[in-house]
Steps between C-alpha positions, in 0.01 A plus 500: 500500500556139392123416550393804287728391230370147502136623480591728206642216312208270572266772382697554171494115453118486542455790248724327252305164527170703451649660187610173347149346588306785346547403129391147590193613677388743214579232238273259691226757508518577129517148379147413610315720245214332314661576167813315588331209656303448191814412307729358761391148410686533169819622646673160544371374165698699254729716702814368332398581140682827499481764229597361159547850377820509725653195327738723313688571829581131545734522191725744691398808314556831668239765429550874539250619758246763393490824692137598496471868633165624368163346454149602391140378569286700243532760233518783745789351691689395195839692518724239348787708336529458118853402404476588130657689332768528785584132476566299195251203502327244285808364307459153639332299773770626745377853498127482410299735697119540549530818285641283206188268465292617197284187453347245733368169412374173663470137432395211733190387684213644701736726696563705192150461346338622821266198550349516852511882532125522405378205715272316493484567119764310302605802310865612425543840656816587309507859586549424873751205469811598694761418222333693219187688602466873461152587610489798737831600664702401807256682729228259392673207350856377557655321209849485352406728196333760732815521711718527184268780376634716795842476339395511127155622407519365142486121572359292219332164509295541804192289552150658559159367566371151513483212258687216325814555308330519163232737636731786573714713256830371379685806613442365857795267537340245736500152335438305819225238513342372820597134562808535290796270569870519417452284183283789364770776519630457146163581348455792731854623414409494125186705558677751726787556251249551224290758694819690620656519156178612336392767749833638632686763305878534525502170690877453482547810715247405766549273806227247548409333829341156467338356816434128481311372819464137437463186709235567757220311315736255354639387824160517663336273249760252389789515769735491190834664437526773248552423128853625470516462135196704439646777723815499299319522175279775622790704626703450183199628303490807706869558469510479124171700459570798722844671529485650852314266766503450857311167579372432857423131535278475810406168656196368697342704772569432863246649735576470874401618840731758640539265801615203293649634179641155380152351480338557153117524559455458125586131550174435683294646203647261261405132518815386329739693720301410814566129440877544492710428810724767645804353318331458170373865501846626603660301209250632257574859606882448462445351151310808391770727659785309337341512161435874520856572611636271232312685228608841648862384503480355142373824341703741702826305434467578135585868585233662301537865590129598461333176591479345847295270715435545862356178664296514814371149584229613747295796552476531879240705685359465841253659734374460856163412329635314190152377393411862423742467206309223308199498285248312699522123438762536226887474489504853357603834639235775545543876472688525832718203401595671175589812688728315729654319209565828325676646800701183563627480146576866469703522819664167400610652162662795668642341803619177335555171684560680828139597519378335821133396448468357856526845655271669253164628614315525163194691647734782619835472319567761237639461137857535456672773295828391324793468734766755528785263426334317216207700362400233252294177487703238685572227231772222487705754310538721809436270787866474605634837379301813404678787338360851432601716198410863460405635151798736503741214578339292223552764241853558611574132482334470157697791354841361638434156350414640152827685438743203477271321273496788251869549525605140452240401247665379175299501186461176321626414144151516362438836669822635348405389147150630535635848608754512210277338235529800257884499523510129436294537187717778363817296569347194323394705199845669472677165531277368219565795278883461558472135417304563183756769387798284562354195330368701202836667454684176502263345242533814286879488500493135417269566199735760363795252491300231308569446124172342412144551592302257703285382194788471244559143360810329615711310241479130497157489656 
């Protein structure tokens, strides 16, 4: 009996060792694929750069996690529940839902102008650019406006067709120019505000989403930090020119292999970036991120209810075949790259900072519906706390806050005089008549008592 027990224990021990060894064996077998070997040389070069989009976490901020329960992949599978009119939305950046956006607009560089989408021709394919394009629908072309059209079919400002900024109609609110840099943003802001104010009716009642992808070409060509003064001026122009605006400030593109996400393959396509050391490149990315977050903080700290900035320092996409996302020989995204960028940005807007790009599979992952716990765009206004208000509760709250004001409201002295102006005039006239009668009677009595007239000569004169 004792020997049988010992044999059983040894058998269990062998099985346990085999189970522990299995993951290691399978891992060794799966790490020798050609695709991974192709990029493994880069792994040690930049593996400590990290994700600058997560820098907000270093400040100790606590973000409410998004609870994504439904997704869609095309028009047929779109079943995102509409929250209006059940919920009260669109009063501020804290409760702005996809259904509230009425106008889309874009500034920036070739990512918004669509340069590279019609390669090898150097033509701006604005109708297919992921931040603003509206050609086809999500079954044939995935862009932010086409995704928004599933929630609101009356979106204004969408880009269509190909051509430069001046070649397309002004009612298309795409003022981006290929090769633009941050110093050019004030001029683009002026043109954008002009177009929107001219071509949008009832503008004060409409929410405008402004996408500003900027920095990919600037950092690629000059290795320079953004012009923070120009960004501030541009955002100030937008704020003063448009009442209800949600600005998305999107930084340089980061394209990586799914096996080494921290390695930006855009760097090898830019002679300036390629010449930088690992530390220099890391420092440059941090400076861009810090400036973007500073601008976001500056404008949001002013507590404008209907104006806000969401800064995303890097647009991060990856693929098992990352070169398939580039225009051949250029540091630009092709059609597939724009599709991945649209998917990344959309899911990031709905999931917030908790969106984990490292686990995303852009070729298969679906598009998020608004989360159950926070069915709005995740902005700095609702990162830490997201509250939901039904339309019935809003009306009840509004009615209860109105009553005390009407009951305790005291009329001003000017209002009292204005309402009783007729009575005041009558009183003044009566007082004047009484004064005239009294004075006239006094003079009359005095005249009766006089012995000489006013014009009789006095003796001795």
